[in-house]
N, C-alpha and C positions, 0 to 999 in steps of 0.2 A: 681098885685103890689099894696101895700097899700101906700097911700099918707102920707106926713109928718103930715098933719092936722088930719088924721085918727089915726096915732100913738099917737098924743097928746091927742085925745079924749079917746083912749083906756087906756092910762096911767092914766088919771083922773079916769076912771071907775075902773081900777085895784087898785089904791090907796084907793078909797072909799070902794071897796069890802074887801080889806085887813083890813082896820080899822073896818069894820063891822063883821069881823071874818067869812066872806064868800068868800074866795079868789077865783079868776079866774072864775067868773060866765060866762064871755064871751065865754069860751071854751065849754059851754053847748048850746050855740046858734046854731041853725041849719045852717049847711054849713060854720061855722066859722073855720078859720085856719090861721096860720102864718108860714112863713119859718123861718129858724134859724136866719138870719140877721134881719128880722123884729122883732123877739122875743127879740133879744138883744137891738134893738132900743126902744122897749116898756120898757124893764127893765131899760135902761139908762134914759129914759124920766121919769119913776117913781122915780128914784133916784133924779133927778133934782127937781121934785115936793116936795119930802120929805125934801130935803135940804132947799128948799125955805121956807118950813113951820117950819124950825128950827132944823131939825135933822142933824146929822153929820155922815159921812162915817167913819166906824171903820176899814175897810179892806175888804177882799174878801174871798170867798170860791171856792175851786175846787171840783166839785161834779160829781157823777155818773161815778166813775172810778174803784171801786173795785168789786170783785166777788159777794159780798153780794147784793149791790144795783143794779148792772147791771142785776143780775138774777131776783130780785124782780120787776124791772121796765121793763124788756125785751128790754133794749136799753143801749147803752154805750156812754159815753161822751169822754173826759172831757167837763164839762160846767162850767161857772162862775156865781156866785151869789155875791151880795153886802151885806156887814154887816153894821149895824148901832149901834152907841154908846148907844142909849136908850134901846137897846135889849141885851146888855151885862150884864150878871148876875153873881153873885159870888157863890162860892162853898157853898152848904148847903141850897140854896134857896128852899122854898116851893112854887110850881107853882100852880096857879089857873087854873083848866082845862078849865073854861069858857073863858079864855083869848086866847084860841087857837081853831083851827078847826081840830079835830081828831089829837091831839098831839101825836107825835112820836119822838123818840130820836135816835141819833147815838153817839157812842163813836169814837173819832178820834183824830188825832194829829194836833197841830197848831204850827205856827211859828210867832214870834214877829220880826218885821223888824226894823233895824236901819235906820238913815237918809241917809246913803250911799248905802242902799240896802242889807247890810250884815245882817246876822242872829244874833239877840240878845239872843233868847231863843227858846227852843223847849219843848212843854208840851202837855199833854192830855186835851181834852175838851169834853163837851157834847153839841152836836148841837141839837137845838129844831126845829121841823118842823110842819107846817100845812100839814098833809099827805092827800092831796086831789088832785085827777085828775078828770076832768069833761068831757074831750073829749071822743068820743066813743072808742078810743084806746089811750093808753099812748104814748106820743111822746116828743122828746127833746124840741120842740118849746114851748109846754105848761110848761114844767119844767123850761125853761129859763125865759119865760115871767112872771112866778110866782116866780122869784128870787130863783130858786133852791129849792123851798118849805121852805126856811129858815124863821124861826120865832124867832131867837135868839141864843145865845151861852152862855153856863155856863163855867166859868173859874175856875181852881183849886186855892188852896191857893197860896199866893205870893211866898212861899218857892219853889214851883214847877215851878214858872215862872222866875227863875233866872239862868237857866242852859241850856247848849247845849249838854248835855251828850248823848241824844238819837238822835242827828242828824245822826250819823253813827252807834251807838251801837245797835246791834240787841236786840229785846225784844218782849214780847207778850203784846198785848192790849186786854182787855176783858171787857164785859158788864155783870153785874149781876142785875137782877130785883127781888126784894124781896128775895135776897140771892141765887137765882138760876142762874147759868152761862148760859147765852143765846148765847154767841158767844165769840170766842177767835181766834186771828190770828196775823199776823205780823203787824208792825206799818204802813207801807207805801204801797199804792196800785199801784203806777205808776212805770214803769221802771226808774231806776236812783234814787229811793227813794225820800226823801224830796226834793232833788235838782231837780228831774224830775218834780215834781209838781210845784215848784217855777219857773223853766225855762218856763214851758208851760204857767203859769199865766202871767209872765212878757211879753212874746211874744204876748199873747192874748190881754192884756191891751194896749200894744203899738199899735196894729192893730185897737183899738177902741179909740185912742187918750187919753188913761188913763195911770196912772203909780202909783206905790206904793209910799207911803209917810212914813216919820219917825213915828214909833210907830204903823204902821198898823199891824193888825192881819190877818194871812192867815191860813185858814183851808185847809189842804193839801189833803183832801179826806180820805177815810177809806176802809179797807179791810172787815169791818164788815157790818152787815145788819142794816136796819132801823126798829125800833120796836115801834109799838103803845103802849102807856101807859095809865093807867086808875086811877081814884081817889083811893087814898090809896097806890099806888105803891111807892116803894123806889128803886132808881136807883143808882148804884155805878159803876164807871169805874176804872179798875185796870190797872196799868202799871208795867210790870215786877213783877207781883204777889203782888204788893203793892196797897192798896186803895188810889186812887189819888184825886177823887172828887165824890160828890154825890149830888143828889137832890131828892125831893119827890113831889108827886102830892096830893094836898089837897083833903080831902073827900068831 
């Protein structure tokens, strides 16, 4: 069992590693490991440190739920990660690859939350990741303690962020890289669709003395895979066969 002081020391190291673009180095230490509850304690302690340094929580992600990522990782969630306002980017941003550690992207659906917990809007996003595992075998604890590998979120144009059309309407979500379709599937990975992801997250947050706030962004998970990207790549996410948002990687 890891002591609270050890959790605090780990959180400091994790934040330092994240800022140095070398996330999760503790998982390469011989004999190191965490259980799931300890991993969430580290993630929450990291969040407190980042907030104390001036960052703001923008919402949460539900991860490791769909067939794409569970097959890639060899494990299944769901797990929770925390989103930060400083890492929310707008449609069309050109990303500097050196700002990440093995940058990878997912196309997925997001929810915007009202003050009473109701859904304000449903829209596609691109989630950015530091796609790094350092333990001898991939495991949920490393994924959780590294904040679900999250390194930011790309939002679509505001016109996409004003509708709940796709809360229940079936549609296809797809990712194209340099014009090539890499993946296409349904919008929602969990039983119960968007509501299933939101219900799980609300219950999970309550168990950790957390809750959603007005304006929070919730990434509901994805049926699609996680794709490493490289300098010069152009990424577009399509919803219902319409281009919804795009980003590119600087040369």
